[in-house]
C-alpha positions in Angstrom: -0.3 -0.1 -0.1 1.5 3.3 -1.0 1.4 6.1 1.0 0.4 9.4 0.2 3.3 11.9 0.5 1.0 14.9 0.9 -0.4 13.8 4.0 2.8 12.8 5.5 4.2 16.1 4.6 1.8 18.1 6.0 1.4 16.3 9.3 5.4 16.4 9.7 6.4 19.7 8.8 3.2 22.2 9.0 1.3 23.5 11.9 -1.4 25.3 11.2 -2.2 28.4 12.9 -5.4 30.3 14.2 -5.3 33.7 12.8 -7.6 35.8 15.3 -10.1 38.0 13.3 -9.7 41.8 13.5 -12.6 43.0 15.5 -13.6 46.6 13.5 -16.0 49.2 14.3 -19.7 49.0 12.3 -22.6 50.5 12.6 -26.3 50.1 10.9 -27.3 53.6 9.3 -30.7 54.7 7.4 -29.6 56.4 4.3 -32.1 57.8 1.9 -35.0 55.2 3.4 -32.6 52.4 3.2 -30.6 50.3 5.9 -26.8 49.5 5.5 -24.1 48.1 7.4 -21.2 50.5 7.2 -17.8 50.6 8.6 -14.7 52.9 7.8 -13.7 52.9 4.3 -16.4 50.9 2.9 -17.8 52.9 -0.6 -21.4 52.2 -1.5 -23.9 52.9 -3.9 -27.3 55.0 -2.3 -30.2 56.8 -4.1 -29.4 60.1 -5.1 -28.2 62.8 -2.2 -28.4 66.3 -2.6 -24.9 66.9 -1.9 -22.1 68.2 -4.3 -19.3 65.7 -5.4 -16.2 65.8 -2.9 -18.4 67.4 -0.1 -18.7 65.7 3.4 -22.2 64.3 4.5 -23.2 63.3 7.9 -26.1 60.7 8.9 -27.6 61.0 12.1 -30.0 57.9 11.9 -27.9 55.6 13.3 -29.8 52.5 14.5 -26.8 50.1 15.7 -23.1 50.5 16.8 -20.8 47.6 17.5 -17.5 49.0 18.9 -15.1 46.0 19.4 -17.9 43.8 20.6 -19.6 46.1 22.5 -22.9 46.7 20.8 -25.2 49.5 21.3 -28.9 49.2 20.3 -30.7 52.5 19.4 -34.4 53.1 20.7 -35.0 54.0 17.9 -31.5 55.6 17.3 -28.5 55.6 19.3 -28.1 58.8 21.0 -25.3 61.3 19.7 -23.7 58.8 17.4 -23.4 60.0 13.6 -21.9 58.7 10.4 -19.3 60.9 8.1 -19.3 60.1 4.6 -17.4 61.6 1.4 -19.7 61.9 -1.7 -17.3 60.9 -4.5 -19.6 61.1 -7.4 -23.3 60.8 -8.8 -24.1 58.4 -11.7 -27.2 56.2 -12.9 -27.4 52.5 -12.3 -27.9 50.0 -15.1 -31.1 50.1 -17.1 -33.9 48.2 -15.6 -36.4 46.8 -18.5 -40.4 46.5 -17.2 -42.1 44.4 -20.1 -45.9 43.6 -19.3 -48.2 41.7 -21.7 -51.4 40.1 -21.4 -51.7 37.0 -23.8 -53.9 36.8 -26.9 -55.0 40.3 -26.5 -52.4 42.1 -28.5 -51.2 44.3 -25.5 -47.5 44.6 -24.9 -45.8 47.7 -23.2 -42.0 47.8 -22.4 -40.9 50.8 -20.5 -37.2 51.4 -19.1 -35.6 52.7 -15.9 -32.1 54.0 -14.8 -32.0 54.7 -10.9 -30.2 58.0 -9.9 -27.3 57.2 -7.6 -24.6 58.3 -5.3 -21.3 56.6 -4.3 -20.1 57.3 -1.1 -17.3 56.6 0.9 -17.6 56.0 4.8 -14.7 58.3 6.4 -15.7 58.2 10.3 -18.2 56.5 12.9 -18.6 58.3 15.9 -20.9 56.5 18.8 
């Protein structure tokens, strides 16, 4: 019976170390009617915001904050918590086609839609 050289090599020469997870601060924020889980330096797309490109915006509707394992849940919002973000650009999303049809009636309607979006980058979370 032949031994698998890979198994003996792994058992003799290598030791597997458990790498601890890096605990990062995150928050759940209400931005333009949607809830997002955000952390520092995260880039995300939200519905169009009324802000200039390159400007800073603050979001005060923070619903939950996790600071290195210490979780603070708001009722409904966390007091004195805010998330600061930088507006990177304004853009339009991908085209969504809406097609309606009723069979045997000759009814067909095709519509398209592109959502206006804003790209932001989270700069800071304060709790």
